[in-house]
C-alpha positions as CSV (number, residue, x, y, z in Angstrom):
1,M,-7.5,-18.3,-35.0
2,R,-10.9,-17.4,-36.4
3,K,-12.3,-13.9,-36.7
4,L,-15.9,-13.5,-35.6
5,K,-18.5,-10.9,-36.8
6,H,-20.5,-11.0,-33.6
7,L,-20.2,-12.3,-30.0
8,K,-23.3,-12.4,-27.9
9,E,-21.3,-11.8,-24.7
10,I,-20.6,-8.3,-25.9
11,D,-24.4,-7.6,-26.0
12,I,-24.8,-9.1,-22.5
13,F,-21.9,-7.0,-21.2
14,L,-23.3,-3.8,-22.7
15,E,-26.8,-4.4,-21.5
16,I,-25.7,-5.0,-17.9
17,L,-23.4,-2.0,-17.7
18,K,-26.0,0.3,-19.2
19,Q,-28.1,-0.2,-16.1
20,D,-25.5,1.7,-14.1
21,E,-25.9,5.4,-15.0
22,K,-22.6,6.2,-13.3
23,I,-20.6,4.2,-15.8
24,N,-19.2,6.1,-18.8
25,L,-19.5,3.8,-21.8
26,S,-18.3,6.3,-24.4
27,I,-14.9,4.7,-24.7
28,F,-16.3,1.2,-25.1
29,L,-18.9,2.3,-27.7
30,N,-16.1,4.0,-29.6
31,N,-13.8,0.9,-29.4
32,L,-16.7,-1.3,-30.6
33,K,-16.7,0.5,-34.0
34,T,-13.3,-1.1,-34.9
35,L,-13.0,-4.0,-32.4
36,K,-11.8,-7.2,-33.9
37,V,-12.9,-10.4,-32.1
38,Y,-11.0,-13.7,-32.5
39,Y,-11.7,-17.2,-31.3
40,I,-8.6,-19.1,-30.3
41,N,-8.4,-22.8,-30.3
42,N,-6.1,-23.3,-27.3
43,E,-5.7,-27.0,-28.0
44,N,-4.0,-26.2,-31.2
45,E,-0.4,-24.9,-30.6
46,N,-0.4,-23.3,-34.1
47,D,-3.4,-21.2,-33.1
48,M,-2.0,-19.5,-30.1
49,S,-2.2,-15.7,-30.2
50,I,-2.2,-15.5,-26.5
51,S,-0.1,-17.4,-23.9
52,K,-1.2,-21.0,-23.1
53,W,-2.0,-20.1,-19.5
54,M,-4.4,-17.3,-20.6
55,D,-8.0,-18.0,-21.6
56,A,-8.7,-14.5,-23.0
57,G,-6.9,-11.3,-23.7
58,Y,-7.4,-7.8,-25.0
59,N,-4.8,-5.9,-27.1
60,V,-5.1,-2.1,-26.6
61,R,-2.8,-1.3,-29.4
62,K,-4.7,-3.3,-32.0
63,N,-8.1,-3.1,-30.3
64,E,-8.4,-6.9,-30.6
65,L,-10.2,-9.3,-28.3
66,Y,-9.1,-12.9,-28.1
67,F,-11.0,-15.6,-26.3
68,T,-11.2,-19.3,-26.0
69,S,-14.1,-21.7,-25.2
70,I,-12.9,-21.8,-21.6
71,S,-13.2,-18.0,-21.2
72,I,-16.8,-18.2,-22.2
73,K,-17.5,-21.1,-19.8
74,I,-16.0,-19.4,-16.7
75,G,-16.8,-15.9,-17.7
76,S,-13.4,-14.4,-17.8
77,I,-14.2,-12.8,-21.2
78,Y,-16.0,-10.1,-19.2
79,H,-12.8,-9.2,-17.5
80,E,-11.3,-8.5,-20.9
81,L,-14.3,-6.6,-22.1
82,L,-13.9,-4.3,-19.1
83,H,-10.4,-3.7,-20.3
84,C,-11.8,-2.8,-23.7
85,A,-14.3,-0.5,-22.1
86,S,-11.6,1.5,-20.4
87,S,-8.8,1.6,-23.0
88,E,-7.6,4.2,-25.4
89,R,-4.3,5.0,-27.2
90,K,-3.1,8.5,-27.4
91,N,0.1,9.1,-29.3
92,N,2.8,6.9,-27.8
93,T,0.8,6.1,-24.6
94,E,-1.8,3.4,-24.0
95,Y,-4.4,3.8,-21.3
96,C,-6.2,0.8,-19.9
97,G,-8.3,1.6,-16.8
98,F,-5.8,2.5,-14.2
99,M,-2.8,1.2,-16.2
100,I,-0.6,3.5,-18.3
101,N,1.8,2.0,-20.8
102,Y,4.4,4.4,-22.1
103,L,5.4,2.9,-25.5
104,D,8.4,5.2,-26.2
105,I,10.2,4.1,-23.0
106,N,8.6,0.6,-22.7
107,G,7.4,1.3,-19.2
108,E,4.1,0.9,-17.4
109,I,2.4,1.8,-14.2
110,G,-0.8,0.9,-12.4
111,R,-1.2,-2.8,-13.5
112,G,-1.9,-4.0,-9.9
113,L,-4.7,-1.5,-9.2
114,N,-6.1,-2.0,-12.7
115,E,-6.3,-5.7,-12.5
116,G,-7.7,-5.6,-9.0
117,Y,-10.5,-3.2,-9.9
118,T,-11.3,-5.0,-13.1
119,E,-11.8,-8.2,-11.1
120,L,-13.9,-6.4,-8.5
121,L,-16.2,-5.1,-11.3
122,S,-16.3,-8.5,-13.0
123,E,-17.4,-10.1,-9.7
124,R,-20.0,-7.4,-9.0
125,Y,-21.6,-7.1,-12.4
126,F,-21.1,-10.6,-13.8
127,N,-20.6,-12.8,-10.7
128,V,-17.3,-13.9,-12.1
129,S,-13.9,-14.2,-10.3
130,T,-11.1,-15.8,-12.1
131,N,-7.8,-14.3,-11.1
132,Y,-5.9,-11.5,-9.3
133,W,-7.3,-12.5,-6.0
134,F,-5.2,-10.3,-3.7
135,E,-5.4,-7.4,-6.1
136,R,-9.2,-7.6,-5.7
137,V,-8.9,-7.6,-1.9
138,L,-6.6,-4.5,-1.9
139,T,-9.0,-2.7,-4.2
140,A,-12.0,-3.4,-2.0
141,Q,-10.1,-1.8,0.9
142,L,-8.9,1.1,-1.3
143,E,-12.5,1.8,-2.2
144,K,-13.4,2.4,1.5
145,I,-10.8,5.3,1.4
146,V,-11.4,7.0,-1.9
147,G,-15.1,6.1,-2.4
148,A,-16.9,3.7,-4.7
149,D,-18.2,6.3,-7.2
150,F,-14.8,8.1,-7.3
151,L,-13.0,4.8,-8.2
152,K,-15.5,3.8,-10.8
153,E,-15.6,7.2,-12.5
154,N,-11.8,7.3,-12.8
155,Y,-11.5,3.7,-14.0
156,F,-13.7,4.3,-17.0
157,N,-11.9,7.5,-17.7
158,H,-8.5,5.9,-17.2
159,N,-7.4,8.5,-14.6
160,L,-4.8,7.0,-12.4
161,Q,-3.5,10.4,-11.4
162,A,-6.8,11.2,-9.6
163,I,-6.4,8.1,-7.4
164,R,-2.8,9.0,-6.5
165,D,-3.9,12.6,-5.7
166,K,-6.7,11.4,-3.5
167,L,-4.4,9.0,-1.6
168,A,-1.9,11.8,-1.2
169,E,-4.5,13.7,0.8
170,Y,-4.2,11.0,3.5
171,S,-0.5,10.4,3.1
172,S,1.9,12.2,0.7
173,K,2.7,12.1,-3.0
174,E,5.8,10.1,-2.4
175,A,3.9,7.5,-0.3
176,A,1.1,7.3,-2.8
177,N,3.6,6.7,-5.6
178,D,5.4,4.1,-3.5
179,F,2.1,2.3,-2.9
180,I,1.3,2.1,-6.7
181,Y,4.9,0.9,-7.3
182,N,4.7,-1.8,-4.6
183,W,1.4,-3.0,-5.8
184,D,2.8,-3.3,-9.4
185,T,5.9,-5.1,-8.1
186,Y,3.7,-7.6,-6.3
187,T,1.4,-8.2,-9.3
188,I,4.1,-8.3,-12.0
189,G,6.4,-10.4,-9.7
190,K,4.0,-13.1,-8.9
191,T,2.5,-13.2,-12.4
192,F,5.3,-12.6,-14.9
193,N,8.7,-12.2,-13.3
194,D,10.7,-15.2,-12.2
195,S,13.6,-13.1,-11.1
196,I,11.8,-11.8,-8.0
197,T,11.4,-14.1,-5.0
198,T,8.2,-15.0,-3.2
199,E,9.5,-13.2,-0.1
200,E,10.2,-10.0,-2.1
201,Y,6.8,-9.7,-3.7
202,Q,4.9,-10.7,-0.5
203,S,6.8,-7.9,1.2
204,C,5.4,-5.5,-1.3
205,L,1.9,-6.8,-0.4
206,D,2.5,-6.2,3.3
207,K,3.6,-2.6,2.5
208,C,0.4,-2.0,0.6
209,C,-1.7,-3.2,3.5
210,F,0.1,-1.0,5.9
211,F,-0.3,2.0,3.6
212,L,-4.0,1.5,3.2
213,N,-4.5,1.2,6.9
214,S,-2.6,4.4,7.5
215,C,-4.6,6.2,4.9
216,Y,-7.9,5.0,6.4
217,E,-6.9,6.2,9.9
218,N,-6.0,9.6,8.4
219,K,-9.2,9.7,6.5
220,L,-11.2,9.3,9.8
221,K,-9.2,12.1,11.4
222,T,-9.8,14.5,8.5
223,E,-13.5,13.8,8.6
224,N,-13.4,14.5,12.4
225,N,-14.5,10.9,12.9
226,E,-12.3,9.2,15.4
227,D,-14.5,6.1,15.7
228,I,-11.8,3.8,17.0
229,N,-13.9,0.8,16.2
230,R,-13.9,1.6,12.5
231,S,-10.2,2.0,12.5
232,I,-9.6,-1.2,14.4
233,N,-12.0,-3.2,12.1
234,F,-10.1,-1.9,9.1
235,L,-6.8,-2.9,10.6
236,N,-8.1,-6.3,11.7
237,E,-8.9,-7.2,8.2
238,F,-5.2,-7.2,7.7
239,V,-4.0,-8.3,11.2
240,N,-6.4,-11.2,11.5
241,A,-5.4,-12.2,8.0
242,G,-1.8,-12.6,9.1
243,T,-0.5,-10.1,6.7
244,I,1.7,-8.2,9.2
245,E,2.9,-11.2,11.1
246,L,6.4,-12.3,10.5
247,D,5.7,-15.9,9.7
248,G,6.0,-18.2,6.7
249,H,2.3,-18.5,6.0
250,K,1.4,-15.0,5.1
251,T,-0.3,-15.9,1.8
252,L,-2.5,-18.7,3.1
253,S,-3.5,-16.8,6.3
254,L,-4.2,-13.7,4.3
255,I,-6.6,-15.6,2.1
256,H,-8.4,-17.1,5.1
257,G,-8.6,-13.8,6.9
258,F,-10.3,-12.0,4.1
259,V,-12.7,-14.9,3.5
260,Q,-13.7,-14.7,7.2
261,Q,-14.2,-11.0,6.9
262,G,-16.5,-11.6,4.0
263,I,-14.5,-9.4,1.6
264,I,-13.9,-12.1,-0.9
265,V,-15.9,-15.2,-1.7
266,M,-14.6,-18.7,-2.3
267,Q,-15.9,-20.3,-5.4
268,N,-15.8,-23.7,-7.1
269,N,-16.3,-25.8,-4.0
270,G,-13.9,-23.7,-1.9
271,K,-11.2,-23.4,-4.4
272,H,-10.5,-20.2,-6.1
273,I,-10.4,-20.4,-9.9
């Protein structure tokens, strides 16, 4: 592991985000004052500060950025810089975008939404998509309900509660909390937890889709806009994807459905990386 004094990707990152006046960069600028940047040789097993399957990482607690040559090549380092730009530690709590990590009880909430929106921003500002595919899809749908500016503002101010409160306006506090929980269960289950079955975490994905559709319909009603076509189109982005069909091909059909709807873009010769 080699510590670097400067990384040009940080300059690129800052220059691009500065062009959006609606992005609050105060947290990032403050973190930059003490940020430590380390290059990791992922071909050397003795030089692994992050998991072998990761090409970059950001440690909120230590304010440290780790990257490999692969992360520079495919651009995933910008995903981690977005984490850095939205992270703070206050007492025994770590905030990273929409994720909250309670250190005293070793518990977290908001990982699914946080990774999904981070990927969405990475794609929009840096034309990079590397992971968290379904999370990105769910976030794109969520954005239609709560609003793009609202989501962006609260991400860079790490305000998960604002998102839950907004969703509760179109459902209930309990339903909004369940949505965040199901999303987290899906993300953590498919990424880290071998104890949860594929069927279990895909069931959580289905519940998230149903919840978002219900919120969207209620949003139209509260706005006195009962344009049935808008509601049907929103639902079709899930139905056509096969998410709510009881078959054994939910994941594959979900991918194809959203690609057809133009919500997500296939890369690398049709294979998502």
